One Martini backbone bead per residue (centre of mass of N, CA, C, O) as a GRO file, in nm:
protein
  168
    1UNK     BB    1   0.259  -2.810  -4.098
    2UNK     BB    2   0.504  -2.642  -4.225
    3UNK     BB    3   0.836  -2.591  -4.244
    4UNK     BB    4   0.832  -2.272  -4.261
    5UNK     BB    5   0.672  -2.227  -3.999
    6UNK     BB    6   0.886  -2.351  -3.808
    7UNK     BB    7   1.124  -2.148  -3.881
    8UNK     BB    8   0.974  -1.874  -3.773
    9UNK     BB    9   1.024  -1.964  -3.506
   10UNK     BB   10   1.111  -1.901  -3.193
   11UNK     BB   11   1.299  -1.987  -2.955
   12UNK     BB   12   1.222  -2.092  -2.639
   13UNK     BB   13   1.271  -1.996  -2.333
   14UNK     BB   14   1.302  -2.076  -2.032
   15UNK     BB   15   1.140  -2.010  -1.753
   16UNK     BB   16   1.171  -1.841  -1.471
   17UNK     BB   17   1.103  -1.877  -1.164
   18UNK     BB   18   0.926  -1.727  -0.934
   19UNK     BB   19   0.934  -1.603  -0.647
   20UNK     BB   20   0.791  -1.615  -0.359
   21UNK     BB   21   0.606  -1.411  -0.196
   22UNK     BB   22   0.593  -1.229   0.063
   23UNK     BB   23   0.385  -1.116   0.297
   24UNK     BB   24   0.467  -0.821   0.254
   25UNK     BB   25   0.426  -0.816  -0.055
   26UNK     BB   26   0.132  -0.895  -0.056
   27UNK     BB   27   0.024  -0.663   0.118
   28UNK     BB   28   0.133  -0.432  -0.057
   29UNK     BB   29  -0.019  -0.511  -0.312
   30UNK     BB   30  -0.299  -0.454  -0.190
   31UNK     BB   31  -0.243  -0.149  -0.099
   32UNK     BB   32  -0.192  -0.031  -0.391
   33UNK     BB   33  -0.494  -0.051  -0.484
   34UNK     BB   34  -0.608  -0.018  -0.176
   35UNK     BB   35  -0.761   0.020   0.099
   36UNK     BB   36  -0.719  -0.155   0.419
   37UNK     BB   37  -0.796  -0.335   0.667
   38UNK     BB   38  -0.662  -0.531   0.894
   39UNK     BB   39  -0.872  -0.760   0.874
   40UNK     BB   40  -0.880  -0.784   0.563
   41UNK     BB   41  -0.578  -0.841   0.522
   42UNK     BB   42  -0.565  -1.099   0.689
   43UNK     BB   43  -0.773  -1.259   0.524
   44UNK     BB   44  -0.632  -1.241   0.244
   45UNK     BB   45  -0.370  -1.382   0.331
   46UNK     BB   46  -0.497  -1.649   0.419
   47UNK     BB   47  -0.611  -1.724   0.137
   48UNK     BB   48  -0.295  -1.716   0.028
   49UNK     BB   49  -0.133  -1.894   0.264
   50UNK     BB   50  -0.077  -1.724   0.511
   51UNK     BB   51   0.039  -1.704   0.803
   52UNK     BB   52  -0.080  -1.545   1.071
   53UNK     BB   53   0.185  -1.445   1.202
   54UNK     BB   54   0.306  -1.329   0.939
   55UNK     BB   55   0.077  -1.135   0.879
   56UNK     BB   56   0.093  -0.967   1.137
   57UNK     BB   57   0.385  -0.874   1.097
   58UNK     BB   58   0.345  -0.733   0.826
   59UNK     BB   59   0.118  -0.537   0.915
   60UNK     BB   60   0.275  -0.400   1.143
   61UNK     BB   61   0.491  -0.282   0.961
   62UNK     BB   62   0.301  -0.121   0.770
   63UNK     BB   63   0.183   0.051   0.995
   64UNK     BB   64   0.450   0.178   1.098
   65UNK     BB   65   0.508   0.293   0.787
   66UNK     BB   66   0.204   0.392   0.670
   67UNK     BB   67   0.042   0.186   0.474
   68UNK     BB   68  -0.143   0.110   0.721
   69UNK     BB   69  -0.481   0.252   0.799
   70UNK     BB   70  -0.780   0.255   0.957
   71UNK     BB   71  -0.857   0.553   0.940
   72UNK     BB   72  -0.812   0.592   0.638
   73UNK     BB   73  -1.001   0.370   0.551
   74UNK     BB   74  -1.262   0.482   0.677
   75UNK     BB   75  -1.266   0.753   0.527
   76UNK     BB   76  -1.271   0.628   0.244
   77UNK     BB   77  -1.536   0.470   0.275
   78UNK     BB   78  -1.719   0.707   0.333
   79UNK     BB   79  -1.672   0.862   0.070
   80UNK     BB   80  -1.753   0.635  -0.123
   81UNK     BB   81  -2.043   0.569  -0.017
   82UNK     BB   82  -2.159   0.853  -0.027
   83UNK     BB   83  -2.101   0.886  -0.336
   84UNK     BB   84  -2.308   0.626  -0.385
   85UNK     BB   85  -2.568   0.681  -0.180
   86UNK     BB   86  -2.508   0.624   0.120
   87UNK     BB   87  -2.577   0.589   0.447
   88UNK     BB   88  -2.485   0.590   0.782
   89UNK     BB   89  -2.590   0.310   0.862
   90UNK     BB   90  -2.449   0.139   0.644
   91UNK     BB   91  -2.163   0.240   0.694
   92UNK     BB   92  -2.140   0.155   0.988
   93UNK     BB   93  -2.181  -0.147   0.937
   94UNK     BB   94  -1.940  -0.185   0.746
   95UNK     BB   95  -1.721  -0.093   0.945
   96UNK     BB   96  -1.782  -0.320   1.154
   97UNK     BB   97  -1.676  -0.559   0.962
   98UNK     BB   98  -1.361  -0.437   0.996
   99UNK     BB   99  -1.292  -0.409   1.316
  100UNK     BB  100  -1.404  -0.146   1.424
  101UNK     BB  101  -1.451   0.074   1.650
  102UNK     BB  102  -1.673   0.309   1.755
  103UNK     BB  103  -1.481   0.551   1.749
  104UNK     BB  104  -1.376   0.513   1.457
  105UNK     BB  105  -1.651   0.528   1.321
  106UNK     BB  106  -1.738   0.806   1.427
  107UNK     BB  107  -1.494   0.961   1.315
  108UNK     BB  108  -1.543   0.893   1.016
  109UNK     BB  109  -1.831   1.015   0.996
  110UNK     BB  110  -1.733   1.308   1.081
  111UNK     BB  111  -1.572   1.356   0.801
  112UNK     BB  112  -1.827   1.423   0.676
  113UNK     BB  113  -1.902   1.725   0.476
  114UNK     BB  114  -2.191   1.670   0.453
  115UNK     BB  115  -2.544   1.619   0.402
  116UNK     BB  116  -2.759   1.368   0.450
  117UNK     BB  117  -3.026   1.499   0.362
  118UNK     BB  118  -2.919   1.608   0.092
  119UNK     BB  119  -2.839   1.336  -0.023
  120UNK     BB  120  -3.122   1.213  -0.013
  121UNK     BB  121  -3.259   1.425  -0.190
  122UNK     BB  122  -3.082   1.373  -0.439
  123UNK     BB  123  -3.162   1.079  -0.478
  124UNK     BB  124  -3.462   1.135  -0.528
  125UNK     BB  125  -3.436   1.329  -0.764
  126UNK     BB  126  -3.286   1.123  -0.952
  127UNK     BB  127  -3.487   0.875  -0.927
  128UNK     BB  128  -3.797   1.036  -0.921
  129UNK     BB  129  -3.828   1.327  -0.915
  130UNK     BB  130  -4.114   1.523  -0.896
  131UNK     BB  131  -4.317   1.288  -0.818
  132UNK     BB  132  -4.235   1.259  -0.509
  133UNK     BB  133  -4.385   1.527  -0.406
  134UNK     BB  134  -4.700   1.441  -0.489
  135UNK     BB  135  -4.686   1.129  -0.448
  136UNK     BB  136  -4.744   0.901  -0.202
  137UNK     BB  137  -4.636   0.644  -0.337
  138UNK     BB  138  -4.358   0.766  -0.409
  139UNK     BB  139  -4.277   0.838  -0.120
  140UNK     BB  140  -4.266   0.547  -0.022
  141UNK     BB  141  -4.057   0.448  -0.224
  142UNK     BB  142  -3.841   0.651  -0.142
  143UNK     BB  143  -3.822   0.565   0.155
  144UNK     BB  144  -3.740   0.273   0.101
  145UNK     BB  145  -3.487   0.336  -0.055
  146UNK     BB  146  -3.342   0.490   0.176
  147UNK     BB  147  -3.351   0.265   0.382
  148UNK     BB  148  -3.177   0.061   0.213
  149UNK     BB  149  -2.930   0.281   0.206
  150UNK     BB  150  -2.905   0.399   0.521
  151UNK     BB  151  -3.111   0.598   0.631
  152UNK     BB  152  -3.250   0.804   0.837
  153UNK     BB  153  -3.556   0.912   0.930
  154UNK     BB  154  -3.499   1.222   0.914
  155UNK     BB  155  -3.384   1.211   0.626
  156UNK     BB  156  -3.634   1.093   0.491
  157UNK     BB  157  -3.838   1.311   0.564
  158UNK     BB  158  -3.685   1.544   0.430
  159UNK     BB  159  -3.663   1.416   0.137
  160UNK     BB  160  -3.990   1.353   0.090
  161UNK     BB  161  -4.040   1.677   0.180
  162UNK     BB  162  -4.016   1.844  -0.109
  163UNK     BB  163  -3.930   2.102  -0.326
  164UNK     BB  164  -3.832   2.071  -0.654
  165UNK     BB  165  -3.773   2.400  -0.688
  166UNK     BB  166  -3.590   2.381  -0.444
  167UNK     BB  167  -3.239   2.419  -0.399
  168UNK     BB  168  -3.246   2.454  -0.047
   0.00000   0.00000   0.00000
């Protein structure tokens, strides 16, 4: 390096160290990005080195203040997964992994304002087109696809036996 290049540099000030965020700040930071279940938030704070008791206290405070809500989380997850083409069985299983009880899971699934069979039919129409209505092999592939996506048997039967020209 030449001497002129060294002179054009600005002297750097030493950085002040940032204070370590509190468990409450960490939890709030996670919640500002997206909804989290209580169980998921506890797990993520533990991974970040937060003591379990401190994490529980922080989450309890955020719940009391309305920042964290398992019901709101569950409804959000149902909307998101249904919008991505997943069925009620898969969504129910995923909600169960978040530590929600059966009543909360059932209530969240009840908030879905669409028709599961119609959603399954739309998935088939987009994925396989008109060929799924005529070809038995394609119907089996379509049924397997819907099964893996978490749709119930009656939704799969309805979706794989449709007239592609019928708008519903």
